[in-house]
mmCIF file of the C-alpha atoms, coordinates in Angstrom:
data_MODEL
# 
_entry.id   MODEL 
# 
loop_
_atom_site.group_PDB 
_atom_site.id 
_atom_site.type_symbol 
_atom_site.label_atom_id 
_atom_site.label_alt_id 
_atom_site.label_comp_id 
_atom_site.label_asym_id 
_atom_site.label_entity_id 
_atom_site.label_seq_id 
_atom_site.pdbx_PDB_ins_code 
_atom_site.Cartn_x 
_atom_site.Cartn_y 
_atom_site.Cartn_z 
_atom_site.occupancy 
_atom_site.B_iso_or_equiv 
_atom_site.pdbx_formal_charge 
_atom_site.auth_seq_id 
_atom_site.auth_comp_id 
_atom_site.auth_asym_id 
_atom_site.auth_atom_id 
_atom_site.pdbx_PDB_model_num 
ATOM 1   C CA . MET A 1 1   ? 24.823  -9.259  -10.334 1.00 0.00 ? 1   MET A CA 1 
ATOM 2   C CA . ALA A 1 2   ? 22.749  -10.379 -7.351  1.00 0.00 ? 2   ALA A CA 1 
ATOM 3   C CA . GLU A 1 3   ? 19.068  -9.231  -7.122  1.00 0.00 ? 3   GLU A CA 1 
ATOM 4   C CA . GLN A 1 4   ? 19.873  -6.988  -4.130  1.00 0.00 ? 4   GLN A CA 1 
ATOM 5   C CA . GLU A 1 5   ? 22.653  -5.264  -6.094  1.00 0.00 ? 5   GLU A CA 1 
ATOM 6   C CA . LYS A 1 6   ? 20.350  -4.750  -9.169  1.00 0.00 ? 6   LYS A CA 1 
ATOM 7   C CA . ILE A 1 7   ? 17.743  -3.101  -6.980  1.00 0.00 ? 7   ILE A CA 1 
ATOM 8   C CA . GLU A 1 8   ? 20.356  -0.893  -5.269  1.00 0.00 ? 8   GLU A CA 1 
ATOM 9   C CA . SER A 1 9   ? 21.667  0.120   -8.649  1.00 0.00 ? 9   SER A CA 1 
ATOM 10  C CA . ARG A 1 10  ? 18.143  0.969   -9.869  1.00 0.00 ? 10  ARG A CA 1 
ATOM 11  C CA . ILE A 1 11  ? 17.551  2.904   -6.577  1.00 0.00 ? 11  ILE A CA 1 
ATOM 12  C CA . LEU A 1 12  ? 20.591  5.014   -7.418  1.00 0.00 ? 12  LEU A CA 1 
ATOM 13  C CA . GLU A 1 13  ? 19.429  5.634   -11.017 1.00 0.00 ? 13  GLU A CA 1 
ATOM 14  C CA . LEU A 1 14  ? 15.981  6.672   -9.856  1.00 0.00 ? 14  LEU A CA 1 
ATOM 15  C CA . SER A 1 15  ? 17.303  8.922   -7.136  1.00 0.00 ? 15  SER A CA 1 
ATOM 16  C CA . GLN A 1 16  ? 19.369  10.645  -9.677  1.00 0.00 ? 16  GLN A CA 1 
ATOM 17  C CA . ALA A 1 17  ? 16.390  11.019  -12.054 1.00 0.00 ? 17  ALA A CA 1 
ATOM 18  C CA . ILE A 1 18  ? 14.448  12.570  -9.192  1.00 0.00 ? 18  ILE A CA 1 
ATOM 19  C CA . GLU A 1 19  ? 17.223  15.077  -8.512  1.00 0.00 ? 19  GLU A CA 1 
ATOM 20  C CA . ASN A 1 20  ? 16.671  16.233  -12.090 1.00 0.00 ? 20  ASN A CA 1 
ATOM 21  C CA . ASP A 1 21  ? 12.940  16.167  -11.918 1.00 0.00 ? 21  ASP A CA 1 
ATOM 22  C CA . PRO A 1 22  ? 11.635  16.108  -8.365  1.00 0.00 ? 22  PRO A CA 1 
ATOM 23  C CA . THR A 1 23  ? 7.941   16.347  -9.505  1.00 0.00 ? 23  THR A CA 1 
ATOM 24  C CA . ASN A 1 24  ? 8.069   13.153  -11.677 1.00 0.00 ? 24  ASN A CA 1 
ATOM 25  C CA . THR A 1 25  ? 5.573   11.100  -9.776  1.00 0.00 ? 25  THR A CA 1 
ATOM 26  C CA . ASP A 1 26  ? 6.108   7.999   -11.928 1.00 0.00 ? 26  ASP A CA 1 
ATOM 27  C CA . THR A 1 27  ? 9.802   7.913   -10.946 1.00 0.00 ? 27  THR A CA 1 
ATOM 28  C CA . LEU A 1 28  ? 8.906   8.577   -7.313  1.00 0.00 ? 28  LEU A CA 1 
ATOM 29  C CA . TYR A 1 29  ? 6.481   5.753   -7.350  1.00 0.00 ? 29  TYR A CA 1 
ATOM 30  C CA . GLU A 1 30  ? 9.019   3.258   -8.907  1.00 0.00 ? 30  GLU A CA 1 
ATOM 31  C CA . LEU A 1 31  ? 11.682  4.446   -6.309  1.00 0.00 ? 31  LEU A CA 1 
ATOM 32  C CA . GLY A 1 32  ? 9.110   3.869   -3.409  1.00 0.00 ? 32  GLY A CA 1 
ATOM 33  C CA . ARG A 1 33  ? 8.468   0.400   -4.665  1.00 0.00 ? 33  ARG A CA 1 
ATOM 34  C CA . ALA A 1 34  ? 12.160  -0.330  -5.102  1.00 0.00 ? 34  ALA A CA 1 
ATOM 35  C CA . LEU A 1 35  ? 12.985  0.884   -1.603  1.00 0.00 ? 35  LEU A CA 1 
ATOM 36  C CA . GLU A 1 36  ? 9.952   -1.076  -0.194  1.00 0.00 ? 36  GLU A CA 1 
ATOM 37  C CA . SER A 1 37  ? 11.110  -4.280  -1.919  1.00 0.00 ? 37  SER A CA 1 
ATOM 38  C CA . ILE A 1 38  ? 14.465  -4.165  0.051   1.00 0.00 ? 38  ILE A CA 1 
ATOM 39  C CA . GLY A 1 39  ? 12.839  -3.266  3.339   1.00 0.00 ? 39  GLY A CA 1 
ATOM 40  C CA . ARG A 1 40  ? 13.648  0.419   3.519   1.00 0.00 ? 40  ARG A CA 1 
ATOM 41  C CA . PHE A 1 41  ? 10.169  1.250   4.525   1.00 0.00 ? 41  PHE A CA 1 
ATOM 42  C CA . GLU A 1 42  ? 10.703  4.743   5.913   1.00 0.00 ? 42  GLU A CA 1 
ATOM 43  C CA . GLU A 1 43  ? 12.354  5.894   2.842   1.00 0.00 ? 43  GLU A CA 1 
ATOM 44  C CA . ALA A 1 44  ? 9.672   4.329   0.654   1.00 0.00 ? 44  ALA A CA 1 
ATOM 45  C CA . LEU A 1 45  ? 7.076   6.048   2.770   1.00 0.00 ? 45  LEU A CA 1 
ATOM 46  C CA . SER A 1 46  ? 8.679   9.292   2.267   1.00 0.00 ? 46  SER A CA 1 
ATOM 47  C CA . ARG A 1 47  ? 8.549   8.793   -1.564  1.00 0.00 ? 47  ARG A CA 1 
ATOM 48  C CA . PHE A 1 48  ? 4.864   7.957   -1.538  1.00 0.00 ? 48  PHE A CA 1 
ATOM 49  C CA . GLU A 1 49  ? 4.119   10.873  0.698   1.00 0.00 ? 49  GLU A CA 1 
ATOM 50  C CA . SER A 1 50  ? 5.919   13.165  -1.754  1.00 0.00 ? 50  SER A CA 1 
ATOM 51  C CA . ILE A 1 51  ? 3.658   11.878  -4.511  1.00 0.00 ? 51  ILE A CA 1 
ATOM 52  C CA . VAL A 1 52  ? 0.506   12.595  -2.486  1.00 0.00 ? 52  VAL A CA 1 
ATOM 53  C CA . LEU A 1 53  ? 1.611   16.155  -1.888  1.00 0.00 ? 53  LEU A CA 1 
ATOM 54  C CA . LEU A 1 54  ? 1.876   16.574  -5.609  1.00 0.00 ? 54  LEU A CA 1 
ATOM 55  C CA . GLU A 1 55  ? -1.130  14.497  -6.515  1.00 0.00 ? 55  GLU A CA 1 
ATOM 56  C CA . PRO A 1 56  ? -3.521  14.384  -3.414  1.00 0.00 ? 56  PRO A CA 1 
ATOM 57  C CA . GLU A 1 57  ? -5.953  11.842  -5.002  1.00 0.00 ? 57  GLU A CA 1 
ATOM 58  C CA . ASP A 1 58  ? -3.334  9.307   -6.153  1.00 0.00 ? 58  ASP A CA 1 
ATOM 59  C CA . HIS A 1 59  ? -5.058  6.278   -4.684  1.00 0.00 ? 59  HIS A CA 1 
ATOM 60  C CA . GLU A 1 60  ? -2.103  3.947   -5.405  1.00 0.00 ? 60  GLU A CA 1 
ATOM 61  C CA . SER A 1 61  ? 0.337   6.021   -3.400  1.00 0.00 ? 61  SER A CA 1 
ATOM 62  C CA . ILE A 1 62  ? -2.239  6.477   -0.670  1.00 0.00 ? 62  ILE A CA 1 
ATOM 63  C CA . HIS A 1 63  ? -2.662  2.795   -0.580  1.00 0.00 ? 63  HIS A CA 1 
ATOM 64  C CA . ALA A 1 64  ? 1.149   2.288   -0.411  1.00 0.00 ? 64  ALA A CA 1 
ATOM 65  C CA . ILE A 1 65  ? 1.404   4.671   2.461   1.00 0.00 ? 65  ILE A CA 1 
ATOM 66  C CA . GLY A 1 66  ? -1.230  2.518   4.327   1.00 0.00 ? 66  GLY A CA 1 
ATOM 67  C CA . ILE A 1 67  ? 0.571   -0.644  3.725   1.00 0.00 ? 67  ILE A CA 1 
ATOM 68  C CA . LEU A 1 68  ? 3.933   0.714   4.892   1.00 0.00 ? 68  LEU A CA 1 
ATOM 69  C CA . ASN A 1 69  ? 2.345   2.170   7.944   1.00 0.00 ? 69  ASN A CA 1 
ATOM 70  C CA . LEU A 1 70  ? 0.836   -1.273  8.666   1.00 0.00 ? 70  LEU A CA 1 
ATOM 71  C CA . GLN A 1 71  ? 4.253   -2.833  8.213   1.00 0.00 ? 71  GLN A CA 1 
ATOM 72  C CA . LEU A 1 72  ? 5.799   -0.216  10.587  1.00 0.00 ? 72  LEU A CA 1 
ATOM 73  C CA . GLY A 1 73  ? 3.175   -0.918  13.245  1.00 0.00 ? 73  GLY A CA 1 
ATOM 74  C CA . ARG A 1 74  ? 1.379   2.405   12.886  1.00 0.00 ? 74  ARG A CA 1 
ATOM 75  C CA . ASN A 1 75  ? -2.144  1.034   12.703  1.00 0.00 ? 75  ASN A CA 1 
ATOM 76  C CA . SER A 1 76  ? -4.091  4.301   13.120  1.00 0.00 ? 76  SER A CA 1 
ATOM 77  C CA . ALA A 1 77  ? -2.061  5.979   10.286  1.00 0.00 ? 77  ALA A CA 1 
ATOM 78  C CA . ALA A 1 78  ? -2.497  2.727   8.135   1.00 0.00 ? 78  ALA A CA 1 
ATOM 79  C CA . ILE A 1 79  ? -6.298  2.777   8.772   1.00 0.00 ? 79  ILE A CA 1 
ATOM 80  C CA . LEU A 1 80  ? -6.571  6.489   7.710   1.00 0.00 ? 80  LEU A CA 1 
ATOM 81  C CA . SER A 1 81  ? -4.684  5.892   4.534   1.00 0.00 ? 81  SER A CA 1 
ATOM 82  C CA . LEU A 1 82  ? -6.366  2.759   3.647   1.00 0.00 ? 82  LEU A CA 1 
ATOM 83  C CA . ARG A 1 83  ? -9.852  4.210   4.336   1.00 0.00 ? 83  ARG A CA 1 
ATOM 84  C CA . LYS A 1 84  ? -9.049  7.079   2.059   1.00 0.00 ? 84  LYS A CA 1 
ATOM 85  C CA . ALA A 1 85  ? -7.783  4.664   -0.720  1.00 0.00 ? 85  ALA A CA 1 
ATOM 86  C CA . THR A 1 86  ? -10.996 2.706   -0.541  1.00 0.00 ? 86  THR A CA 1 
ATOM 87  C CA . GLU A 1 87  ? -12.983 6.010   -0.914  1.00 0.00 ? 87  GLU A CA 1 
ATOM 88  C CA . LEU A 1 88  ? -10.985 7.033   -3.952  1.00 0.00 ? 88  LEU A CA 1 
ATOM 89  C CA . TRP A 1 89  ? -11.203 3.711   -5.655  1.00 0.00 ? 89  TRP A CA 1 
ATOM 90  C CA . GLU A 1 90  ? -14.322 1.859   -4.359  1.00 0.00 ? 90  GLU A CA 1 
ATOM 91  C CA . ASN A 1 91  ? -14.076 -1.227  -6.465  1.00 0.00 ? 91  ASN A CA 1 
ATOM 92  C CA . GLN A 1 92  ? -10.613 -2.475  -5.530  1.00 0.00 ? 92  GLN A CA 1 
ATOM 93  C CA . PRO A 1 93  ? -10.931 -5.622  -3.397  1.00 0.00 ? 93  PRO A CA 1 
ATOM 94  C CA . ASP A 1 94  ? -7.218  -5.459  -2.426  1.00 0.00 ? 94  ASP A CA 1 
ATOM 95  C CA . TYR A 1 95  ? -7.645  -2.084  -0.738  1.00 0.00 ? 95  TYR A CA 1 
ATOM 96  C CA . PHE A 1 96  ? -10.532 -3.410  1.411   1.00 0.00 ? 96  PHE A CA 1 
ATOM 97  C CA . ALA A 1 97  ? -8.702  -6.499  2.303   1.00 0.00 ? 97  ALA A CA 1 
ATOM 98  C CA . ASP A 1 98  ? -5.700  -4.437  3.422   1.00 0.00 ? 98  ASP A CA 1 
ATOM 99  C CA . LEU A 1 99  ? -8.066  -2.138  5.439   1.00 0.00 ? 99  LEU A CA 1 
ATOM 100 C CA . GLY A 1 100 ? -9.454  -5.257  6.935   1.00 0.00 ? 100 GLY A CA 1 
ATOM 101 C CA . ASP A 1 101 ? -5.866  -6.318  7.951   1.00 0.00 ? 101 ASP A CA 1 
ATOM 102 C CA . ALA A 1 102 ? -5.252  -2.849  9.591   1.00 0.00 ? 102 ALA A CA 1 
ATOM 103 C CA . LEU A 1 103 ? -8.501  -2.870  11.471  1.00 0.00 ? 103 LEU A CA 1 
ATOM 104 C CA . TYR A 1 104 ? -7.876  -6.377  12.680  1.00 0.00 ? 104 TYR A CA 1 
ATOM 105 C CA . SER A 1 105 ? -4.375  -5.565  13.859  1.00 0.00 ? 105 SER A CA 1 
ATOM 106 C CA . SER A 1 106 ? -5.833  -2.625  15.812  1.00 0.00 ? 106 SER A CA 1 
ATOM 107 C CA . GLY A 1 107 ? -8.422  -4.776  17.567  1.00 0.00 ? 107 GLY A CA 1 
ATOM 108 C CA . ASN A 1 108 ? -11.467 -3.742  15.558  1.00 0.00 ? 108 ASN A CA 1 
ATOM 109 C CA . VAL A 1 109 ? -12.648 -7.204  14.557  1.00 0.00 ? 109 VAL A CA 1 
ATOM 110 C CA . GLN A 1 110 ? -16.146 -6.111  13.431  1.00 0.00 ? 110 GLN A CA 1 
ATOM 111 C CA . GLY A 1 111 ? -14.717 -3.267  11.208  1.00 0.00 ? 111 GLY A CA 1 
ATOM 112 C CA . ALA A 1 112 ? -12.251 -5.876  9.762   1.00 0.00 ? 112 ALA A CA 1 
ATOM 113 C CA . LYS A 1 113 ? -14.971 -8.303  9.097   1.00 0.00 ? 113 LYS A CA 1 
ATOM 114 C CA . ASP A 1 114 ? -16.993 -5.644  7.230   1.00 0.00 ? 114 ASP A CA 1 
ATOM 115 C CA . ALA A 1 115 ? -14.021 -4.683  5.130   1.00 0.00 ? 115 ALA A CA 1 
ATOM 116 C CA . TYR A 1 116 ? -13.199 -8.288  4.264   1.00 0.00 ? 116 TYR A CA 1 
ATOM 117 C CA . GLU A 1 117 ? -16.825 -8.845  3.393   1.00 0.00 ? 117 GLU A CA 1 
ATOM 118 C CA . THR A 1 118 ? -16.726 -5.814  1.076   1.00 0.00 ? 118 THR A CA 1 
ATOM 119 C CA . ALA A 1 119 ? -13.448 -7.031  -0.550  1.00 0.00 ? 119 ALA A CA 1 
ATOM 120 C CA . GLN A 1 120 ? -15.181 -10.458 -0.977  1.00 0.00 ? 120 GLN A CA 1 
ATOM 121 C CA . SER A 1 121 ? -18.140 -8.883  -2.789  1.00 0.00 ? 121 SER A CA 1 
ATOM 122 C CA . LEU A 1 122 ? -15.884 -6.995  -5.193  1.00 0.00 ? 122 LEU A CA 1 
ATOM 123 C CA . ALA A 1 123 ? -13.493 -9.832  -6.073  1.00 0.00 ? 123 ALA A CA 1 
ATOM 124 C CA . LEU A 1 124 ? -14.056 -12.147 -9.012  1.00 0.00 ? 124 LEU A CA 1 
ATOM 125 C CA . PRO A 1 125 ? -14.535 -15.723 -7.968  1.00 0.00 ? 125 PRO A CA 1 
ATOM 126 C CA . ASN A 1 126 ? -11.134 -16.885 -9.210  1.00 0.00 ? 126 ASN A CA 1 
ATOM 127 C CA . GLU A 1 127 ? -9.115  -13.916 -8.206  1.00 0.00 ? 127 GLU A CA 1 
ATOM 128 C CA . GLU A 1 128 ? -5.931  -14.603 -6.211  1.00 0.00 ? 128 GLU A CA 1 
ATOM 129 C CA . ILE A 1 129 ? -7.208  -12.484 -3.262  1.00 0.00 ? 129 ILE A CA 1 
ATOM 130 C CA . CYS A 1 130 ? -10.247 -14.636 -2.745  1.00 0.00 ? 130 CYS A CA 1 
ATOM 131 C CA . GLU A 1 131 ? -8.341  -17.259 -0.650  1.00 0.00 ? 131 GLU A CA 1 
ATOM 132 C CA . ARG A 1 132 ? -6.747  -14.462 1.447   1.00 0.00 ? 132 ARG A CA 1 
ATOM 133 C CA . ILE A 1 133 ? -10.135 -12.989 2.121   1.00 0.00 ? 133 ILE A CA 1 
ATOM 134 C CA . ARG A 1 134 ? -11.684 -16.356 3.075   1.00 0.00 ? 134 ARG A CA 1 
ATOM 135 C CA . THR A 1 135 ? -8.873  -17.034 5.513   1.00 0.00 ? 135 THR A CA 1 
ATOM 136 C CA . ALA A 1 136 ? -9.141  -13.473 7.021   1.00 0.00 ? 136 ALA A CA 1 
ATOM 137 C CA . LEU A 1 137 ? -12.929 -13.938 7.512   1.00 0.00 ? 137 LEU A CA 1 
ATOM 138 C CA . MET A 1 138 ? -12.446 -17.258 9.318   1.00 0.00 ? 138 MET A CA 1 
ATOM 139 C CA . LYS A 1 139 ? -10.367 -15.410 12.013  1.00 0.00 ? 139 LYS A CA 1 
ATOM 140 C CA . CYS A 1 140 ? -13.036 -12.864 12.514  1.00 0.00 ? 140 CYS A CA 1 
# 
């Protein structure tokens, strides 16, 4: 079975599980990620938004909402979600790097630079994200 078919099959399974238990945030999260992985961003966004309605401080889902909004070109919505994610989990360099990307995309170069510098200060020297942050800082 091709990878796409496996994902589609898993999406069907997860959707059925959610019909039986619509408040299972773990299943909603997995479904959101599966939908995102095949480019069904609006549907994925809806799943993550459902989680946040159930768990307003779920920083992973709030972060996912920010990333999806950024991918959909909704920079303002992305920035709002990513700022909230960084407030909820202040030590996550990925969140700050993604916030930097959203700010940069919206034309706020100084804000992007500040976010990237925060990400850099939080990242361990050998973390995978370090190269991404260095590259982002060079464009600021």
